N, C-alpha and C positions, 0 to 999 in steps of 0.2 A: 504493500500500500504506500502510495506517495505521501510524504510528510507534508503537513500543513504548517506554513511558516508565518510567524507573527513577529513584528518589530514594535517595541515600545519606545516612546520618546518622551523624556522628562528631564528637565534641568536639575531636578532634585535627586542627588545620588542616593539619598536615604530611601526615597520612594522606589527607585530602581532596584535597590538591594532587597527591599520588602517584596517587590514583585518576583524577583529571582527565587526567594525563599518560598513564596506562595505557589510558584509554578514548578518547583523541583520534583514534585511527585506526579507530574502529568505523564500520561502514556507516551511511548516512544514515537507515535505518529505525529507528535507535536514538536516543533522546533522554534526556539525563541531567540530574538536578537534584541539588543538594548543600545540606545543612543542618548547622550546627555544634552543634545541640542538639535534643532531642526537642520542646521548645516551638516552636522555629523550624520544624521539620518539620510539626507540626500546623497552624501558621499557613499554611504553603505549601499544604498539602492542602485547606484551606478554599477556596482560590482556584483550584487547578489539580488535574487528574486524573492519577494515575499508576497503572501496572499492577503495579509491584513496589516494595517498600521493603526496603532493605538497611541494617541499623542495627548499630552497635557495641553491645556488651552493657553496658559500663561507661561511664556518663555521669552527671554531677551532677544533682541534683533529680529527674529522671525517667530511670531506666535503660532499657536496650533492651527488657527484658522488659515493663516497665510501658508503654512506648511501643507495642509490638506488641499488647499486650492492648487498648489503646485503638483501635488501627487495626482490630483484629478486629471490634470492636463497631461502629465508625463507618464503616469502609470494608471490609466483609466479603469483597469479591471480590479484594482486593489479595493478591498473593503476598508472604508475610512471611518474611524471612531475617535471620539474624544473621551478621555478618562481624566477627570479633574475634580479638585475640591473647591475650585473658585466658583463664585456665583455671580459674576458680572453679567447682568442681563444683556447688555449691548453685545458682548462677545458671543454669548449663547445664541442670540438671534442671528448674528453674522454667520455662525457656524452651521445654521440649518441648511445653507446651500451646499458647501463642499463636504459636510459631515453626514454620514449615513445614520449613525446612532451616537447618543451621548450617555456616558456612564459617570456616576458620581463616586468620588473617594469619600470614605473608604468603601470598598466593595469586597465581597467574598470571592474566593477562587472559583467556587461553584457558579456564581452569577456571571463572573467575567468569562469563564470558559464556555458556559452555556450560550451566552450571547454571541461569542465569536464562532462557536461551532455551528449554531443555527444559520448565521450569515454565510459561512463557507459552504454549508450543506445545500444552500439554495442553488448552487451552481449545477446540481444534479437536474434541475428543471430545464436548463439550457445547455446544449452541447456546443453551440457555436460561440467561440471566444470573441469574435468580432461583435456579435450581438450582445454578449455579456458586457463588453467594454462600453458600447454605446449606451446601454441602459444604465450602467453604474455611473456614467458621467452626468446623467440628468439631475439637475438641482430642483426642478419642479416640473409640473405638468401644465401646459397652456390652458388658460381660462377663457370662457366666453366673454368677449369685450363688454357687453351690456351688463353682465353680472358684476364684473370688476368695477365698472362705472357706478353701479348701484351701491356697491360696498364702499367705494371711495366717498361717494356723496353722503352716505349714512355716517361714516366715521367723522367727516368734517361738519356734520350737522350740529347745531347748538343743542339739539335734543337727542343726540346719539344714544341708541339703546343697544345693549349687548344682546338682548333677545332678538331684535331685528337683524343685527349683524349675524347672529347664529343662523337665522332663517335664510339669509342671503347666501352665506357660505355653503349651507346645506344644498343649495341648488347647483353647485359647481363641483365636478368630480375632482379636478386638480387641487382646488383650494381645500376641499375636505380632507384629502389625503395628507397634504402638507401640514395643516393645523393639527391633525391627529398624530403625525410624526412627532411634532414638537411637544404636545401635551403629554404624550406617553413616554417621553425621554426621562431618564433618571434625574435630570435636573429638578423636576418638580416633585419627585419623591412620592408619587401617588401610590396608594396601597394596591390598586388594581388597574388594569387597562381600561381606558375610556373609549367607548365605542359610539358615543353620541356626539355629533359635531356641535350641537347647540350647547351641550354641557362643556365641551372642550373650550368653546369660545368664552363661556362664563368663567371658567377656571383660569384661562390665560389673562383675561381682563383687557380693558380698553387700551392701556399703555402698550402692551406687547402686540396686540392685534394691529394697532395703528403703526407701530414700528415695522411690523412685517409687511404691511400693505404699502406704506409710504416710503420706507427707507431701504428696502431690499429689492432684489430683482427676481425673487423666487416665484412671484406671481406674474408670469409672462402672459401676453395676450395671444389668443389663437387668431391667426390670419386666415380668414375664410377665403378659399380659392374661388375665382370667378367661374371656373368650370371644374368638373370632377364629380366623384361619386360619394365623397365623404362629407357627412354633415354632423358637426359637433352638437348642434341643437337637437337633432334627432337622437343621437346617442345619449345625450343628457336626459331627455324626456324618457327614453327607453329605460335607462338605469334607474331613474327616479320612480317609475311605475313598478319596475321589478322590485325595488326596495320596499315599496308599500305592500306589494303582494307578499313578499317574504316575511315581513313583520306580521301581517294578518295570518299567514299560515302558521308561524311560530306561536302566535297568540292563541289560535284555534286549537293547537296541539297541547296547550296548557303549559307552555314554557315560561320560565321566570322572566322578569324584566330585562335582566342582563342579556340573556340569549335572544330575546326579541330585539333589543338594540343592536346586537351583533349581526343579527339576520338583516336588519334594515341597512346597516353600514355595508355589509357584504354585498347586498343587492345594489346599493348606490355605486360601489366601486367595481362590480364584477366584470365589466367590460372595459376597464381603464386601459387594458392592454391594447385595445384597438386604437385608442388615442396615442399610446406610446409608439405603436407601429407607424402610425401616420406621421408622428413627429420626427422620427428618425429615418424613415424610408417612405417619404410622401409619394413619390411617383410610382414606385413599385407596389405600394399598398393600394393606391388608387386603381392600378391595373388589375389587381386581384378583385377588388370590389366590382369592377366592370365585367368580370367573367361569371359572377355569381348566378345570374339568371339563366345562363346556358350550360353551366358545368354539372348540374345535378349533384353538387357536393356541398357539404356544410362549410361555413366560413372558416372554422378552425382546421378543417382538412386542407383547404386551399392554402392557409397560412403555413401549415406544417410542410406542405409540398414545396412552397417557395422559400421559407425561412428556416425550416427544420424545427420550428417551435410555433405554438399557437398564442393568441392573445391571452388565453388563460394562464399559460406558463410565464409569459413575460410580465404580466400584471402582478402575479404572485411574487415573482423574483424581485421587482422593484419595491413593492410594499413590504416584503420580508426584509430587504436591506434596510428599509426605513424603520423597522421595528414595530410595525403594526401587529395587533393580536394574532396569535397563531391560528385561531379559528377563522379569522377573516382571510388570512393568506391561504389556508386550506380551501376555503369556499371559492376563492378566485381560481386556484390551480385546477380544481376538479369539477367545476360546475357543469361541464359537459359530460364528464366521465366520473360520476361520483363513486362508483364501485372501486376505483383505484385508490381511494382514501383508506380503505379497509375499516371504515367506521361501522359500528354495529348499533349505533343509537342516533337519535335525531340531533342534528347540529345545524349551525347556520348554513353549511353546505347543502343539507337536505332542503331547507327552505328556499335557497336561491336556485337550486337545480329545478325544483318544481315551479317556482315563480317565473323563471325565465321561459319555460315551456308554455306556461299559461299565457304569458304576454303574447306569444306568437299565435296562440289559439284564439285569444279574445280581442285582438286589435286588428282592425282592417289595415291600418297604416303601419304594418309590422315589418316592412322591408320586403326584399325579394330573395329568391334562392331557396334552397332546401332548409326547411325549418327543423329545429331540434325536437327530439322526442324524449319522453320519460324513460328512464332506465327501470323497467318493471322488476327485474331481478333484484336490484338494489332496494326498491321500495318494499318488495316482498320480504327481503331479509330483515328490514326494520319493522315489518308488520304494520305498515301504514297504507297499503294499497286501497283498502276499503274507504279511506277518508278522502281520497283524491276528489271524488265528485263533489262532496260538500265544500271542500276548500276551493274548488274551481268556481262554484256558485258564489262563495264569499268574495273572491277576487273579481268576479264579474260585476258585483255591486260597486266595488272600488272603481272599476273602469267606467261605469256609468256616472259616478260622482265626479270623477276627473273630467269627463266629457262635458258635464253640465257647467263646471267651473270655467272651462276653456271657452264655452259658447257665450 
């Protein structure tokens, strides 16, 4: 088995010695390097290859944010993490671009290695190194311009409301993912993963949200092509309706509020991989979309044929790198092929798999091409096949309510 290599960067020699002691009992498949400055780390990386870099945020000459920005450009495939005891909010906000995940000092060896291991294991979702690198370089996901303008206007309003801001952010796939990446970082020390975008906005507060929107470049605007087959507006509406279906299904199954929230979030983000594909391979992805009507193939099959991976895999890869909840990452990765998850109980994946199929069954404007179908064997394994009809009817009511609001 090929060793996984991690380099730690910290100006504090005591912290590095502590890390050495902490990691000495790690299995042989792990190999660690240590550097006492950003400059030293860059020198090492010119000679040696590493999978992960973990840097302190406060360092002289070149701080952790500047270091990770250079790493992103020169070694795009590396997983980039911050491990720091500093709580400078401005630096933390700046780090949300080049940094995949933030860990706080002190941390246990179990937490540290678990986080690193999960990030490295995500590579199993993607075989193509070029695709891995392109995705790992992304600092954010493009947003619908009108939603960004609405958010900007609300923040600058004299009566700005966190509730309204949360509702606006919830309408956008990219903003939602980035806000949840930040709120679930160890910097905030929350006892559990947050899956509600509106709750995340309340926890971050007006100051941080304003800084994110007005002072950083992580919320880029989607440039709508004059011609082509990709529509971010359609994708956003599709995801939002699937999210509502998934939450309704989880609620009807008697799931607790946490699982219902995770089901909604998973639905909201389940097709984010399509936007990622379009962002990094616009022309090629548009060509794929143009062939859907005549190919008699599912969109994920066409993607796998062209890229070696599907939107499900690359969406899960990026959000896994960003440290979103495992249940959400799993729902993205397997929403077309739920049996691959090996789950034997109802999870957000279950809700999203069913909700996505319902969308295509219940909506006239559901796009073209071969529509997805339910994995009956998976549903039988979970013992929920008999509930499908009732859940479909419940979602049909939601569809009618959405149509009335739009008219």
